[in-house]
N, CA, C, O and the ligand as a Tripos MOL2 file, in Angstrom:
@<TRIPOS>MOLECULE
protein
  277   275    70     0     0
PROTEIN
NO_CHARGES

@<TRIPOS>ATOM
      1 N           0.8370   -1.2000    0.0010 N.3       1 MET1
      2 CA         -0.0020    0.0020   -0.0010 C.3       1 MET1
      3 C           0.8750    1.2590    0.0020 C.2       1 MET1
      4 O           2.0820    1.2000    0.2350 O.2       1 MET1
      5 N           0.2380    2.3720   -0.2600 N.am      2 SER2
      6 CA          0.9650    3.6380   -0.2880 C.3       2 SER2
      7 C           1.3670    4.0780    1.1180 C.2       2 SER2
      8 O           0.7250    3.7340    2.1110 O.2       2 SER2
      9 N           2.4250    4.8320    1.1640 N.am      3 LYS3
     10 CA          2.9040    5.2540    2.4750 C.3       3 LYS3
     11 C           2.0210    6.3590    3.0460 C.2       3 LYS3
     12 O           1.4590    7.1760    2.3170 O.2       3 LYS3
     13 N           1.9220    6.3580    4.3270 N.am      4 ARG4
     14 CA          1.0570    7.3260    5.0020 C.3       4 ARG4
     15 C           1.8740    8.5280    5.4310 C.2       4 ARG4
     16 O           3.0280    8.4060    5.8430 O.2       4 ARG4
     17 N           1.2570    9.6780    5.3240 N.am      5 SER5
     18 CA          1.9290   10.8770    5.7870 C.3       5 SER5
     19 C           0.9870   11.6680    6.6760 C.2       5 SER5
     20 O          -0.2260   11.6890    6.4640 O.2       5 SER5
     21 N           1.5530   12.3020    7.6470 N.am      6 VAL6
     22 CA          0.7490   13.0860    8.5750 C.3       6 VAL6
     23 C           1.2700   14.5200    8.5880 C.2       6 VAL6
     24 O           2.4510   14.7660    8.8300 O.2       6 VAL6
     25 N           0.3760   15.4450    8.3250 N.am      7 ASP7
     26 CA          0.7190   16.8550    8.4040 C.3       7 ASP7
     27 C           0.0530   17.4330    9.6360 C.2       7 ASP7
     28 O          -1.0640   17.0530    9.9890 O.2       7 ASP7
     29 N           0.7260   18.3290   10.2710 N.am      8 VAL8
     30 CA          0.1270   19.0180   11.4060 C.3       8 VAL8
     31 C          -0.0080   20.4950   11.0450 C.2       8 VAL8
     32 O           0.9680   21.1590   10.6930 O.2       8 VAL8
     33 N          -1.2190   20.9840   11.1390 N.am      9 GLU9
     34 CA         -1.4730   22.3750   10.8310 C.3       9 GLU9
     35 C          -2.1340   23.0330   12.0110 C.2       9 GLU9
     36 O          -2.9380   22.4210   12.7150 O.2       9 GLU9
     37 N          -1.7930   24.2690   12.2180 N.am     10 SER10
     38 CA         -2.3590   25.0050   13.3360 C.3      10 SER10
     39 C          -3.3000   26.0910   12.8220 C.2      10 SER10
     40 O          -2.9790   26.8030   11.8700 O.2      10 SER10
     41 N          -4.4330   26.2080   13.4440 N.am     11 HIS11
     42 CA         -5.4130   27.2010   13.0240 C.3      11 HIS11
     43 C          -5.8520   28.0330   14.2190 C.2      11 HIS11
     44 O          -6.1620   27.5150   15.2920 O.2      11 HIS11
     45 N          -5.8670   29.3330   13.9940 N.am     12 GLU12
     46 CA         -6.2520   30.1970   15.0960 C.3      12 GLU12
     47 C          -7.7550   30.2670   15.2630 C.2      12 GLU12
     48 O          -8.2610   30.5110   16.3580 O.2      12 GLU12
     49 N          -8.4520   30.0560   14.1840 N.am     13 LYS13
     50 CA         -9.8980   30.1070   14.2900 C.3      13 LYS13
     51 C         -10.4890   28.7080   14.1780 C.2      13 LYS13
     52 O          -9.8120   27.7330   13.8530 O.2      13 LYS13
     53 N         -11.7480   28.6630   14.4560 N.am     14 TYR14
     54 CA        -12.4210   27.3730   14.5580 C.3      14 TYR14
     55 C         -12.7070   26.7600   13.1950 C.2      14 TYR14
     56 O         -11.8160   26.6910   12.3480 O.2      14 TYR14
     57 N         -13.9070   26.3260   12.9780 N.am     15 PHE15
     58 CA        -14.1950   25.5440   11.7790 C.3      15 PHE15
     59 C         -14.1360   26.3190   10.4750 C.2      15 PHE15
     60 O         -14.0590   25.7220    9.4020 O.2      15 PHE15
     61 N         -14.1720   27.6380   10.5550 N.am     16 ILE16
     62 CA        -14.0440   28.4350    9.3410 C.3      16 ILE16
     63 C         -12.7110   28.1410    8.6590 C.2      16 ILE16
     64 O         -12.6420   27.9420    7.4460 O.2      16 ILE16
     65 N         -11.6680   28.1190    9.4600 N.am     17 SER17
     66 CA        -10.3460   27.8380    8.9170 C.3      17 SER17
     67 C         -10.2630   26.4280    8.3490 C.2      17 SER17
     68 O          -9.6520   26.1990    7.3050 O.2      17 SER17
     69 N         -10.8690   25.5170    9.0310 N.am     18 VAL18
     70 CA        -10.8290   24.1350    8.5660 C.3      18 VAL18
     71 C         -11.5410   24.0140    7.2280 C.2      18 VAL18
     72 O         -11.0830   23.2910    6.3430 O.2      18 VAL18
     73 N         -12.6660   24.7220    7.0750 N.am     19 ASP19
     74 CA        -13.3850   24.7110    5.8070 C.3      19 ASP19
     75 C         -12.5400   25.2950    4.6810 C.2      19 ASP19
     76 O         -12.5580   24.7970    3.5560 O.2      19 ASP19
     77 N         -11.8050   26.3470    4.9920 N.am     20 GLU20
     78 CA        -10.9370   26.9550    3.9860 C.3      20 GLU20
     79 C          -9.8570   25.9830    3.5270 C.2      20 GLU20
     80 O          -9.5870   25.8530    2.3330 O.2      20 GLU20
     81 N          -9.2630   25.3240    4.4620 N.am     21 VAL21
     82 CA         -8.2290   24.3470    4.1350 C.3      21 VAL21
     83 C          -8.8270   23.2300    3.2930 C.2      21 VAL21
     84 O          -8.2240   22.7690    2.3240 O.2      21 VAL21
     85 N          -9.9920   22.8160    3.6720 N.am     22 ARG22
     86 CA        -10.6620   21.7210    3.0010 C.3      22 ARG22
     87 C         -10.9120   22.0260    1.5270 C.2      22 ARG22
     88 O         -10.7870   21.1490    0.6720 O.2      22 ARG22
     89 N         -11.2640   23.2700    1.2390 N.am     23 GLN23
     90 CA        -11.5400   23.6270   -0.1500 C.3      23 GLN23
     91 C         -10.2920   23.5920   -1.0100 C.2      23 GLN23
     92 O         -10.3580   23.3290   -2.2110 O.2      23 GLN23
     93 N          -9.1690   23.8550   -0.3960 N.am     24 GLN24
     94 CA         -7.9200   23.8490   -1.1530 C.3      24 GLN24
     95 C          -7.5120   22.4480   -1.5900 C.2      24 GLN24
     96 O          -6.8250   22.2670   -2.5960 O.2      24 GLN24
     97 N          -7.9360   21.4910   -0.8340 N.am     25 ILE25
     98 CA         -7.4410   20.1390   -1.1080 C.3      25 ILE25
     99 C          -8.5520   19.1530   -1.4090 C.2      25 ILE25
    100 O          -8.3690   17.9470   -1.2460 O.2      25 ILE25
    101 N          -9.7190   19.6530   -1.8540 N.am     26 GLU26
    102 CA        -10.7990   18.6980   -2.0610 C.3      26 GLU26
    103 C         -10.6970   17.9390   -3.3860 C.2      26 GLU26
    104 O         -11.4890   17.0380   -3.6650 O.2      26 GLU26
    105 N          -9.7100   18.3200   -4.1910 N.am     27 ARG27
    106 CA         -9.4730   17.5520   -5.4130 C.3      27 ARG27
    107 C          -8.1460   16.8110   -5.3290 C.2      27 ARG27
    108 O          -7.1720   17.3010   -4.7570 O.2      27 ARG27
    109 N          -8.1350   15.6450   -5.9030 N.am     28 CYS28
    110 CA         -6.9480   14.8100   -5.8680 C.3      28 CYS28
    111 C          -5.8050   15.4700   -6.6370 C.2      28 CYS28
    112 O          -5.9820   15.8410   -7.7970 O.2      28 CYS28
    113 N          -4.6230   15.6240   -6.0050 N.am     29 PRO29
    114 CA         -3.4790   16.2300   -6.6940 C.3      29 PRO29
    115 C          -2.9070   15.3370   -7.7930 C.2      29 PRO29
    116 O          -2.1170   15.7800   -8.6260 O.2      29 PRO29
    117 N          -3.3120   14.1050   -7.7760 N.am     30 LYS30
    118 CA         -2.7630   13.1440   -8.7260 C.3      30 LYS30
    119 C          -3.6290   13.0250   -9.9850 C.2      30 LYS30
    120 O          -3.1240   13.0850  -11.1060 O.2      30 LYS30
    121 N          -4.9390   12.8560   -9.7820 N.am     31 CYS31
    122 CA         -5.8090   12.6520  -10.9460 C.3      31 CYS31
    123 C          -6.8770   13.7230  -11.0950 C.2      31 CYS31
    124 O          -7.5850   13.7380  -12.1020 O.2      31 CYS31
    125 N          -7.0160   14.6290  -10.1130 N.am     32 GLY32
    126 CA         -7.9800   15.7140  -10.2220 C.3      32 GLY32
    127 C          -9.4090   15.3390   -9.8560 C.2      32 GLY32
    128 O         -10.3120   16.1750   -9.9030 O.2      32 GLY32
    129 N          -9.6000   14.1230   -9.5050 N.am     33 GLU33
    130 CA        -10.9260   13.6530   -9.1100 C.3      33 GLU33
    131 C         -11.2500   14.1090   -7.6950 C.2      33 GLU33
    132 O         -10.3420   14.3530   -6.8990 O.2      33 GLU33
    133 N         -12.5180   14.2240   -7.3780 N.am     34 LYS34
    134 CA        -12.8850   14.6520   -6.0340 C.3      34 LYS34
    135 C         -12.5120   13.5710   -5.0140 C.2      34 LYS34
    136 O         -12.7990   12.3880   -5.1980 O.2      34 LYS34
    137 N         -11.8710   14.0130   -3.9460 N.am     35 VAL35
    138 CA        -11.4030   13.0690   -2.9460 C.3      35 VAL35
    139 C         -12.4300   12.8800   -1.8360 C.2      35 VAL35
    140 O         -13.3580   13.6740   -1.6790 O.2      35 VAL35
    141 N         -12.2460   11.8390   -1.0940 N.am     36 GLU36
    142 CA        -13.1510   11.5240   -0.0060 C.3      36 GLU36
    143 C         -12.5380   11.9330    1.3300 C.2      36 GLU36
    144 O         -11.3720   11.6520    1.6100 O.2      36 GLU36
    145 N         -13.3480   12.6000    2.1450 N.am     37 PHE37
    146 CA        -12.8720   13.0870    3.4390 C.3      37 PHE37
    147 C         -13.4410   12.2700    4.5830 C.2      37 PHE37
    148 O         -14.6050   11.8700    4.5720 O.2      37 PHE37
    149 N         -12.6070   12.0360    5.5510 N.am     38 THR38
    150 CA        -13.0750   11.4620    6.8070 C.3      38 THR38
    151 C         -12.6400   12.3950    7.9220 C.2      38 THR38
    152 O         -11.4620   12.7380    8.0290 O.2      38 THR38
    153 N         -13.5730   12.7970    8.7390 N.am     39 HIS39
    154 CA        -13.2420   13.7120    9.8330 C.3      39 HIS39
    155 C         -13.5190   13.0770   11.1860 C.2      39 HIS39
    156 O         -14.5650   12.4710   11.4220 O.2      39 HIS39
    157 N         -12.5590   13.2390   12.0430 N.am     40 LEU40
    158 CA        -12.7380   12.8180   13.4280 C.3      40 LEU40
    159 C         -12.3760   14.0070   14.2980 C.2      40 LEU40
    160 O         -11.2120   14.4010   14.3670 O.2      40 LEU40
    161 N         -13.3590   14.5730   14.9550 N.am     41 SER41
    162 CA        -13.0420   15.7310   15.7880 C.3      41 SER41
    163 C         -13.0080   15.3510   17.2500 C.2      41 SER41
    164 O         -13.7710   14.5120   17.7290 O.2      41 SER41
    165 N         -12.1000   15.9990   17.9290 N.am     42 ASP42
    166 CA        -11.9630   15.8010   19.3610 C.3      42 ASP42
    167 C         -11.9890   17.1790   20.0110 C.2      42 ASP42
    168 O         -10.9730   17.8720   20.0620 O.2      42 ASP42
    169 N         -13.1440   17.5620   20.5000 N.am     43 HIS43
    170 CA        -13.2880   18.9160   21.0310 C.3      43 HIS43
    171 C         -12.6180   19.0860   22.3900 C.2      43 HIS43
    172 O         -12.2240   20.1940   22.7520 O.2      43 HIS43
    173 N         -12.4910   18.0270   23.1220 N.am     44 GLU44
    174 CA        -11.8220   18.1330   24.4160 C.3      44 GLU44
    175 C         -10.3540   18.4820   24.2410 C.2      44 GLU44
    176 O          -9.8010   19.2940   24.9820 O.2      44 GLU44
    177 N          -9.7370   17.8640   23.2590 N.am     45 ASN45
    178 CA         -8.3240   18.1280   23.0230 C.3      45 ASN45
    179 C          -8.1050   19.1680   21.9390 C.2      45 ASN45
    180 O          -6.9670   19.4660   21.5780 O.2      45 ASN45
    181 N          -9.2000   19.7220   21.4190 N.am     46 MET46
    182 CA         -9.1460   20.7950   20.4300 C.3      46 MET46
    183 C          -8.3720   20.4120   19.1600 C.2      46 MET46
    184 O          -7.4920   21.1490   18.7170 O.2      46 MET46
    185 N          -8.6920   19.3180   18.6140 N.am     47 TYR47
    186 CA         -8.1200   19.0480   17.3010 C.3      47 TYR47
    187 C          -9.1100   18.3200   16.4060 C.2      47 TYR47
    188 O         -10.0680   17.6960   16.8620 O.2      47 TYR47
    189 N          -8.8410   18.4260   15.1340 N.am     48 LEU48
    190 CA         -9.6550   17.7590   14.1370 C.3      48 LEU48
    191 C          -8.7300   16.9130   13.2740 C.2      48 LEU48
    192 O          -7.8000   17.4170   12.6440 O.2      48 LEU48
    193 N          -9.0010   15.6610   13.2640 N.am     49 HIS49
    194 CA         -8.2090   14.7540   12.4400 C.3      49 HIS49
    195 C          -8.9340   14.5530   11.1170 C.2      49 HIS49
    196 O         -10.1120   14.1950   11.0870 O.2      49 HIS49
    197 N          -8.2200   14.7850   10.0360 N.am     50 GLU50
    198 CA         -8.8290   14.7050    8.7210 C.3      50 GLU50
    199 C          -8.0340   13.7210    7.8670 C.2      50 GLU50
    200 O          -6.8040   13.7500    7.8280 O.2      50 GLU50
    201 N          -8.7520   12.8790    7.2070 N.am     51 GLU51
    202 CA         -8.0950   11.9200    6.3320 C.3      51 GLU51
    203 C          -8.6680   12.0770    4.9270 C.2      51 GLU51
    204 O          -9.8840   12.0970    4.7400 O.2      51 GLU51
    205 N          -7.7880   12.1860    3.9550 N.am     52 VAL52
    206 CA         -8.2060   12.3860    2.5710 C.3      52 VAL52
    207 C          -7.7470   11.2040    1.7440 C.2      52 VAL52
    208 O          -6.5980   10.7690    1.8250 O.2      52 VAL52
    209 N          -8.6660   10.7000    0.9540 N.am     53 GLN53
    210 CA         -8.3080    9.5650    0.1130 C.3      53 GLN53
    211 C          -9.0350    9.6380   -1.2090 C.2      53 GLN53
    212 O         -10.2170    9.9770   -1.2550 O.2      53 GLN53
    213 N          -8.3340    9.3200   -2.2850 N.am     54 CYS54
    214 CA         -8.9480    9.3060   -3.6090 C.3      54 CYS54
    215 C          -9.3280    7.8730   -3.9560 C.2      54 CYS54
    216 O          -8.4870    6.9750   -3.9920 O.2      54 CYS54
    217 N         -10.6170    7.6890   -4.2090 N.am     55 LYS55
    218 CA        -11.0950    6.3530   -4.5280 C.3      55 LYS55
    219 C         -10.7880    5.9590   -5.9590 C.2      55 LYS55
    220 O         -10.8160    4.7810   -6.3160 O.2      55 LYS55
    221 N         -10.4940    6.9650   -6.7740 N.am     56 LYS56
    222 CA        -10.2880    6.6900   -8.1920 C.3      56 LYS56
    223 C          -8.9040    6.1280   -8.4880 C.2      56 LYS56
    224 O          -8.7650    5.0750   -9.1100 O.2      56 LYS56
    225 N          -7.8680    6.8590   -8.0270 N.am     57 CYS57
    226 CA         -6.5110    6.4440   -8.3670 C.3      57 CYS57
    227 C          -5.7680    5.8260   -7.1820 C.2      57 CYS57
    228 O          -4.6480    5.3370   -7.3280 O.2      57 CYS57
    229 N          -6.4000    5.8550   -6.0130 N.am     58 GLY58
    230 CA         -5.7670    5.2460   -4.8540 C.3      58 GLY58
    231 C          -4.8320    6.1570   -4.1110 C.2      58 GLY58
    232 O          -4.1070    5.7090   -3.2220 O.2      58 GLY58
    233 N          -4.8310    7.4380   -4.4550 N.am     59 PHE59
    234 CA         -3.9870    8.4030   -3.7510 C.3      59 PHE59
    235 C          -4.3660    8.4700   -2.2750 C.2      59 PHE59
    236 O          -5.5440    8.4590   -1.9160 O.2      59 PHE59
    237 N          -3.3540    8.5380   -1.4410 N.am     60 GLY60
    238 CA         -3.5960    8.6630   -0.0080 C.3      60 GLY60
    239 C          -3.6230    7.3160    0.6880 C.2      60 GLY60
    240 O          -3.1920    6.3290    0.0930 O.2      60 GLY60
    241 N          -4.1050    7.2260    1.9090 N.am     61 PRO61
    242 CA         -4.6910    8.3510    2.6340 C.3      61 PRO61
    243 C          -3.6540    9.3640    3.1280 C.2      61 PRO61
    244 O          -2.5530    9.0060    3.5440 O.2      61 PRO61
    245 N          -4.0430   10.6270    3.0670 N.am     62 VAL62
    246 CA         -3.2240   11.7050    3.6180 C.3      62 VAL62
    247 C          -3.9220   12.2050    4.8650 C.2      62 VAL62
    248 O          -5.0800   12.6210    4.8160 O.2      62 VAL62
    249 N          -3.2270   12.1610    5.9610 N.am     63 GLU63
    250 CA         -3.8230   12.5680    7.2280 C.3      63 GLU63
    251 C          -3.3540   13.9640    7.6150 C.2      63 GLU63
    252 O          -2.1730   14.2910    7.4920 O.2      63 GLU63
    253 N          -4.2760   14.7670    8.0770 N.am     64 THR64
    254 CA         -3.9380   16.0960    8.5810 C.3      64 THR64
    255 C          -4.5420   16.2620    9.9650 C.2      64 THR64
    256 O          -5.7040   15.9390   10.2090 O.2      64 THR64
    257 N          -3.7300   16.7660   10.8410 N.am     65 LEU65
    258 CA         -4.2110   17.0400   12.1930 C.3      65 LEU65
    259 C          -4.3670   18.5570   12.3250 C.2      65 LEU65
    260 O          -3.3840   19.2980   12.3390 O.2      65 LEU65
    261 N          -5.6010   18.9930   12.4200 N.am     66 HIS66
    262 CA         -5.8820   20.4170   12.5690 C.3      66 HIS66
    263 C          -6.0100   20.7280   14.0530 C.2      66 HIS66
    264 O          -6.8750   20.1920   14.7460 O.2      66 HIS66
    265 N          -5.1430   21.5910   14.5180 N.am     67 ILE67
    266 CA         -5.2040   21.9790   15.9220 C.3      67 ILE67
    267 C          -6.0440   23.2390   16.0410 C.2      67 ILE67
    268 O          -5.7150   24.2700   15.4540 O.2      67 ILE67
    269 N          -7.1050   23.1580   16.7840 N.am     68 LEU68
    270 CA         -8.0620   24.2660   16.9340 C.3      68 LEU68
    271 C          -7.7610   25.0180   18.2100 C.2      68 LEU68
    272 O          -8.2540   24.6760   19.2850 O.2      68 LEU68
    273 N          -6.9470   26.0450   18.0780 N.am     69 ASN69
    274 CA         -6.5930   26.7610   19.3030 C.3      69 ASN69
    275 C          -7.1780   28.1630   19.3560 C.2      69 ASN69
    276 O          -6.9630   28.8850   20.3300 O.2      69 ASN69
    277 ZN         -6.9000   10.4740   -7.6090 Zn       70 ZN70
@<TRIPOS>BOND
     1     1     2 1
     2     2     3 1
     3     3     4 2
     4     3     5 am
     5     5     6 1
     6     6     7 1
     7     7     8 2
     8     7     9 am
     9     9    10 1
    10    10    11 1
    11    11    12 2
    12    11    13 am
    13    13    14 1
    14    14    15 1
    15    15    16 2
    16    15    17 am
    17    17    18 1
    18    18    19 1
    19    19    20 2
    20    19    21 am
    21    21    22 1
    22    22    23 1
    23    23    24 2
    24    23    25 am
    25    25    26 1
    26    26    27 1
    27    27    28 2
    28    27    29 am
    29    29    30 1
    30    30    31 1
    31    31    32 2
    32    31    33 am
    33    33    34 1
    34    34    35 1
    35    35    36 2
    36    35    37 am
    37    37    38 1
    38    38    39 1
    39    39    40 2
    40    39    41 am
    41    41    42 1
    42    42    43 1
    43    43    44 2
    44    43    45 am
    45    45    46 1
    46    46    47 1
    47    47    48 2
    48    47    49 am
    49    49    50 1
    50    50    51 1
    51    51    52 2
    52    51    53 am
    53    53    54 1
    54    54    55 1
    55    55    56 2
    56    55    57 am
    57    57    58 1
    58    58    59 1
    59    59    60 2
    60    59    61 am
    61    61    62 1
    62    62    63 1
    63    63    64 2
    64    63    65 am
    65    65    66 1
    66    66    67 1
    67    67    68 2
    68    67    69 am
    69    69    70 1
    70    70    71 1
    71    71    72 2
    72    71    73 am
    73    73    74 1
    74    74    75 1
    75    75    76 2
    76    75    77 am
    77    77    78 1
    78    78    79 1
    79    79    80 2
    80    79    81 am
    81    81    82 1
    82    82    83 1
    83    83    84 2
    84    83    85 am
    85    85    86 1
    86    86    87 1
    87    87    88 2
    88    87    89 am
    89    89    90 1
    90    90    91 1
    91    91    92 2
    92    91    93 am
    93    93    94 1
    94    94    95 1
    95    95    96 2
    96    95    97 am
    97    97    98 1
    98    98    99 1
    99    99   100 2
   100    99   101 am
   101   101   102 1
   102   102   103 1
   103   103   104 2
   104   103   105 am
   105   105   106 1
   106   106   107 1
   107   107   108 2
   108   107   109 am
   109   109   110 1
   110   110   111 1
   111   111   112 2
   112   111   113 am
   113   113   114 1
   114   114   115 1
   115   115   116 2
   116   115   117 am
   117   117   118 1
   118   118   119 1
   119   119   120 2
   120   119   121 am
   121   121   122 1
   122   122   123 1
   123   123   124 2
   124   123   125 am
   125   125   126 1
   126   126   127 1
   127   127   128 2
   128   127   129 am
   129   129   130 1
   130   130   131 1
   131   131   132 2
   132   131   133 am
   133   133   134 1
   134   134   135 1
   135   135   136 2
   136   135   137 am
   137   137   138 1
   138   138   139 1
   139   139   140 2
   140   139   141 am
   141   141   142 1
   142   142   143 1
   143   143   144 2
   144   143   145 am
   145   145   146 1
   146   146   147 1
   147   147   148 2
   148   147   149 am
   149   149   150 1
   150   150   151 1
   151   151   152 2
   152   151   153 am
   153   153   154 1
   154   154   155 1
   155   155   156 2
   156   155   157 am
   157   157   158 1
   158   158   159 1
   159   159   160 2
   160   159   161 am
   161   161   162 1
   162   162   163 1
   163   163   164 2
   164   163   165 am
   165   165   166 1
   166   166   167 1
   167   167   168 2
   168   167   169 am
   169   169   170 1
   170   170   171 1
   171   171   172 2
   172   171   173 am
   173   173   174 1
   174   174   175 1
   175   175   176 2
   176   175   177 am
   177   177   178 1
   178   178   179 1
   179   179   180 2
   180   179   181 am
   181   181   182 1
   182   182   183 1
   183   183   184 2
   184   183   185 am
   185   185   186 1
   186   186   187 1
   187   187   188 2
   188   187   189 am
   189   189   190 1
   190   190   191 1
   191   191   192 2
   192   191   193 am
   193   193   194 1
   194   194   195 1
   195   195   196 2
   196   195   197 am
   197   197   198 1
   198   198   199 1
   199   199   200 2
   200   199   201 am
   201   201   202 1
   202   202   203 1
   203   203   204 2
   204   203   205 am
   205   205   206 1
   206   206   207 1
   207   207   208 2
   208   207   209 am
   209   209   210 1
   210   210   211 1
   211   211   212 2
   212   211   213 am
   213   213   214 1
   214   214   215 1
   215   215   216 2
   216   215   217 am
   217   217   218 1
   218   218   219 1
   219   219   220 2
   220   219   221 am
   221   221   222 1
   222   222   223 1
   223   223   224 2
   224   223   225 am
   225   225   226 1
   226   226   227 1
   227   227   228 2
   228   227   229 am
   229   229   230 1
   230   230   231 1
   231   231   232 2
   232   231   233 am
   233   233   234 1
   234   234   235 1
   235   235   236 2
   236   235   237 am
   237   237   238 1
   238   238   239 1
   239   239   240 2
   240   239   241 am
   241   241   242 1
   242   242   243 1
   243   243   244 2
   244   243   245 am
   245   245   246 1
   246   246   247 1
   247   247   248 2
   248   247   249 am
   249   249   250 1
   250   250   251 1
   251   251   252 2
   252   251   253 am
   253   253   254 1
   254   254   255 1
   255   255   256 2
   256   255   257 am
   257   257   258 1
   258   258   259 1
   259   259   260 2
   260   259   261 am
   261   261   262 1
   262   262   263 1
   263   263   264 2
   264   263   265 am
   265   265   266 1
   266   266   267 1
   267   267   268 2
   268   267   269 am
   269   269   270 1
   270   270   271 1
   271   271   272 2
   272   271   273 am
   273   273   274 1
   274   274   275 1
   275   275   276 2
@<TRIPOS>SUBSTRUCTURE
     1 MET1         2 RESIDUE 1 A MET
     2 SER2         6 RESIDUE 1 A SER
     3 LYS3        10 RESIDUE 1 A LYS
     4 ARG4        14 RESIDUE 1 A ARG
     5 SER5        18 RESIDUE 1 A SER
     6 VAL6        22 RESIDUE 1 A VAL
     7 ASP7        26 RESIDUE 1 A ASP
     8 VAL8        30 RESIDUE 1 A VAL
     9 GLU9        34 RESIDUE 1 A GLU
    10 SER10       38 RESIDUE 1 A SER
    11 HIS11       42 RESIDUE 1 A HIS
    12 GLU12       46 RESIDUE 1 A GLU
    13 LYS13       50 RESIDUE 1 A LYS
    14 TYR14       54 RESIDUE 1 A TYR
    15 PHE15       58 RESIDUE 1 A PHE
    16 ILE16       62 RESIDUE 1 A ILE
    17 SER17       66 RESIDUE 1 A SER
    18 VAL18       70 RESIDUE 1 A VAL
    19 ASP19       74 RESIDUE 1 A ASP
    20 GLU20       78 RESIDUE 1 A GLU
    21 VAL21       82 RESIDUE 1 A VAL
    22 ARG22       86 RESIDUE 1 A ARG
    23 GLN23       90 RESIDUE 1 A GLN
    24 GLN24       94 RESIDUE 1 A GLN
    25 ILE25       98 RESIDUE 1 A ILE
    26 GLU26      102 RESIDUE 1 A GLU
    27 ARG27      106 RESIDUE 1 A ARG
    28 CYS28      110 RESIDUE 1 A CYS
    29 PRO29      114 RESIDUE 1 A PRO
    30 LYS30      118 RESIDUE 1 A LYS
    31 CYS31      122 RESIDUE 1 A CYS
    32 GLY32      126 RESIDUE 1 A GLY
    33 GLU33      130 RESIDUE 1 A GLU
    34 LYS34      134 RESIDUE 1 A LYS
    35 VAL35      138 RESIDUE 1 A VAL
    36 GLU36      142 RESIDUE 1 A GLU
    37 PHE37      146 RESIDUE 1 A PHE
    38 THR38      150 RESIDUE 1 A THR
    39 HIS39      154 RESIDUE 1 A HIS
    40 LEU40      158 RESIDUE 1 A LEU
    41 SER41      162 RESIDUE 1 A SER
    42 ASP42      166 RESIDUE 1 A ASP
    43 HIS43      170 RESIDUE 1 A HIS
    44 GLU44      174 RESIDUE 1 A GLU
    45 ASN45      178 RESIDUE 1 A ASN
    46 MET46      182 RESIDUE 1 A MET
    47 TYR47      186 RESIDUE 1 A TYR
    48 LEU48      190 RESIDUE 1 A LEU
    49 HIS49      194 RESIDUE 1 A HIS
    50 GLU50      198 RESIDUE 1 A GLU
    51 GLU51      202 RESIDUE 1 A GLU
    52 VAL52      206 RESIDUE 1 A VAL
    53 GLN53      210 RESIDUE 1 A GLN
    54 CYS54      214 RESIDUE 1 A CYS
    55 LYS55      218 RESIDUE 1 A LYS
    56 LYS56      222 RESIDUE 1 A LYS
    57 CYS57      226 RESIDUE 1 A CYS
    58 GLY58      230 RESIDUE 1 A GLY
    59 PHE59      234 RESIDUE 1 A PHE
    60 GLY60      238 RESIDUE 1 A GLY
    61 PRO61      242 RESIDUE 1 A PRO
    62 VAL62      246 RESIDUE 1 A VAL
    63 GLU63      250 RESIDUE 1 A GLU
    64 THR64      254 RESIDUE 1 A THR
    65 LEU65      258 RESIDUE 1 A LEU
    66 HIS66      262 RESIDUE 1 A HIS
    67 ILE67      266 RESIDUE 1 A ILE
    68 LEU68      270 RESIDUE 1 A LEU
    69 ASN69      274 RESIDUE 1 A ASN
    70 ZN70       277 GROUP 0 **** ****
């Protein structure tokens, strides 16, 4: 399988910032097809874990940890 990568991004604002980030990466960088998102939010620890995967070409999963501070 493809190798997994984890990016950590910090956001000063709440879900508005996360939505902005999401729009930048909602298309697959490899084939341009719309990617599939999985979100796991943890409000106690103030982070949002996001996983992006392209079902068409198999790109990903790419994991991003959004820190909501
Ligand atoms: Zn793709």
